[in-house]
C-alpha positions, 0 to 999 in steps of 0.5 A: 814833267817832260818825258826823258829824251831816248837815244836810239841807234838806227842800223838801216841801209841808206843805199837801197830804196827799201831801207830809205823807205823804212827811214821815212816811216821812222821820221813820220813817227817821230813827227807825231811822237817827239822825244828821240835822239837818233844816231844813224850812219850811211851804210849799205845792205849787209855792210860791216857793223860800225865799231861804236855799236859795241860801246852803245849805251842808248835806250834802244836799237832798230836793225836791219842787220842780223849780226850777233853783236847787235843782239847781245845788247841788253836793251829794247831791239826791234828786228827788221831783217827776214833772212830767218823766220824769227829771232828768239827773244826779239820782236820782228817786223817783216814783209809778208813774203808769202803774200808777195809770192801770191800777188806775183803768181796771180798777176801771171795767171791773170795774164793767161800763163799756166806754166809758172816758176820761181827764181830765188834762194834756197836758205833765206826765209824771205825766198822760201816764203815767197816760193810757198806763196806761189805754190799755194796759188798754183795749188788752188788752180790745180797747177804745179810750179818749178823752181830754180833756188841758188845758194845766196852766195852762188854769184860770189863763189861760183862767178857771175858767168857760171851762175847765169849760164846755169840759169839761162839753161834752166829758163830755156828748158821750161815750156813756153810761154813761161812765167817767172816770179823772181824773188826780188828785183835783183833776181829779176834783172838776172832773169832777164839777162838769162833770157837774152843769152838764150834769145828768149823773148820778154815778155812774148815767151818768158814774162818776168816779175820781181819784188821790191819795186826799186824803181831805178832797178826796174827801169834799168832792166830791158824791158822795164821789170814788173814788181811787187811793191813793199810798204817800207814806210809802214815797216819803219813806222810800226818799228818805231811805234814798237820800240817806243812802247818797248822803251816805256817798259811794255812787252813786245808781241811774241810773234812777228808783225807781217806787213802786206805788200802794197800790190803789183806795179805792172811794167813791160816785162809782163805786158802780154796775154799768154793765150793761143786762141787768136780771137781771145788774144785779139780781144784781150789786146783791145781790152788792155788798150782801151778798157779806160776809154770806154770799150764795150763788149759790142765794140770788141765784137766789131773787130773780133768776128765771132758771136757774143756767146762764142767769145764769152764761152771762150773767155770763161774756158780760158780765163775763168771770167767774162769779157766784161768782167775783164774790162772791169778788172783792167780798169780797177788795176789801172786805178790801183796803180794810179792811187798807188804811184800818183797824187792824182785826185779821185776825181781825176782818177775816176776820169782816167779810168773810164768812170764818168762820176767819182761816186760811181767809181767809189762804189765799183772800186769798193766792191772790187777791193773791199775799200773805198779809193781813198781808204786804199791809197791811205792804207798802203801809204801808211 
């Protein structure tokens, strides 16, 4: 006998990249497991609930809204909002915000920044977790960080200009060069505006990285904003999978399911190496430009007039790795970006990152990341 068709309401914003990605993940699940009738309206993040939600008599709900009117329904509900850590009695699927903070902090440390800070909001779970991730990475290398934590409605209550001036004063008071992790891409754009107000060069004096990887926002900024990319398709897929099980009578997990971010998408807002040593800075610029063109330590030394041993000692002291390891790191970083952002074949990516043979590329990529190139691409795309 055919399974009863389930009626499911999706309270998911259609106005931003993340919400649309969640919907793509739900759609992917429905292609594999048919049997839902879906109700969805165009909506913005934080928009008021539609009147029909009070009368909804369907079989389940997937919601990005934390409005109590939804949670009063006595039917299976999967929550995707992350303003608080948990919702008693309701399963949650969340971005792993602590890992978001870790990735962003490591990205700045890899570029030589040893003065880092965080800009976000003080009361929302996602923001406090990202700041905790930044602190965790800094603690691991014996550094301290600073934070600018605003009320979530400060821009609305105090006004845009007042908020931006306060943020600009805070950034300008930090030791330079300064690496700033912004809680999301909107905060990243605000941070870049604050830097302009005080004449701070980005990324030379202040490097900024956001989170969400909303491409329209990141490319709208000046300079374009580096960002930690999430995996909204997997969030949506796992939400649909969980709701389907719940509607079949199975118990949900008690703890939230955390979805790891995809990784950092570097853009011009962090495209700098914050190193005072001229020899190392020159070598790093050469590596950044030519790592995928087959550059070697010997060829670097033709432009950096010191001994190989001196260069290696400086690299180890300032970066904690050798020039050879830095060349490999940049090549693998480029490969990761191409795997995530393009549909190029593995062979094409191996050639574009300086590996003449795809098999060798596969071996090295697995050694550095723990996954083959195809498995890495598949795990991040859902």
